VMD Tcl script that draws the C-alpha trace (Angstrom):
set ca {
  {4.12 38.30 46.28}
  {5.63 41.63 47.30}
  {4.72 40.99 50.94}
  {6.29 37.54 50.75}
  {9.56 38.85 49.29}
  {9.73 41.80 51.67}
  {9.29 39.49 54.67}
  {11.50 36.61 53.52}
  {14.42 38.13 51.65}
  {15.82 40.63 54.22}
  {17.31 37.79 56.26}
  {19.68 37.07 53.37}
  {21.04 40.62 53.16}
  {24.07 41.72 55.17}
  {23.19 44.19 57.92}
  {23.55 47.76 56.73}
  {23.21 46.93 53.02}
  {19.45 46.57 52.84}
  {17.99 48.62 50.03}
  {15.24 48.34 47.47}
  {17.77 47.45 44.76}
  {19.18 44.57 46.81}
  {15.71 43.21 47.54}
  {14.81 43.60 43.87}
  {17.95 41.73 42.81}
  {17.18 38.86 45.20}
  {13.58 38.74 44.01}
  {14.68 38.60 40.37}
  {17.21 35.90 41.21}
  {14.49 33.88 42.91}
  {12.22 34.29 39.87}
  {15.02 33.25 37.47}
  {15.77 30.15 39.57}
  {12.06 29.27 39.64}
  {11.78 29.71 35.88}
  {14.81 27.46 35.34}
  {13.46 24.79 37.69}
  {9.98 24.78 36.15}
  {11.39 24.71 32.60}
  {13.58 21.72 33.44}
  {10.70 20.01 35.18}
  {8.42 20.55 32.17}
  {11.04 19.11 29.80}
  {11.50 16.01 31.95}
  {7.76 15.49 32.28}
  {7.35 15.84 28.50}
  {10.03 13.21 27.87}
  {8.59 10.81 30.44}
  {5.13 11.40 28.98}
  {6.40 10.45 25.53}
  {7.81 7.20 26.91}
  {4.67 6.40 28.89}
  {2.46 6.91 25.82}
  {4.21 4.15 23.90}
  {1.89 1.21 23.26}
  {4.14 -1.43 24.83}
  {4.84 0.62 27.98}
  {1.16 1.52 28.39}
  {0.12 -2.10 27.90}
  {2.68 -3.28 30.48}
  {1.51 -0.70 33.02}
  {-2.13 -1.70 32.45}
  {-1.24 -5.37 32.92}
  {0.63 -4.70 36.17}
  {-2.17 -2.47 37.47}
  {-4.79 -5.06 36.52}
  {-2.89 -7.84 38.28}
  {-2.52 -5.69 41.39}
  {-6.25 -4.93 41.44}
  {-7.18 -8.58 40.93}
  {-4.78 -9.55 43.72}
  {-6.26 -6.97 46.08}
  {-9.77 -8.13 45.14}
  {-8.88 -11.75 45.87}
  {-7.35 -10.77 49.18}
  {-10.48 -8.83 50.10}
  {-12.74 -11.71 49.01}
  {-10.83 -14.26 51.08}
  {-10.35 -12.09 54.16}
  {-12.07 -13.25 57.32}
  {-14.21 -10.75 59.15}
}
mol new
graphics top color blue
foreach p $ca { graphics top sphere $p radius 0.5 }
foreach p [lrange $ca 0 end-1] q [lrange $ca 1 end] { graphics top cylinder $p $q radius 0.2 }
display resetview
């Protein structure tokens, strides 16, 4: 990770101001942004998961998936070689 930051981050620093503290600040900012993104993503996935686990939603998805598979099976069975 240190090699990645030391090769990527210097391009975002104004010439003449490169120092360890500046690179450290940019690295910490990157980590904070990543933590925020992943936390938000986890919350959204948890909410969507709660909705998808409902009996009616799960049953509807299984029905649609089953119909799609039957349709694809019929198409394959009736296809000419």
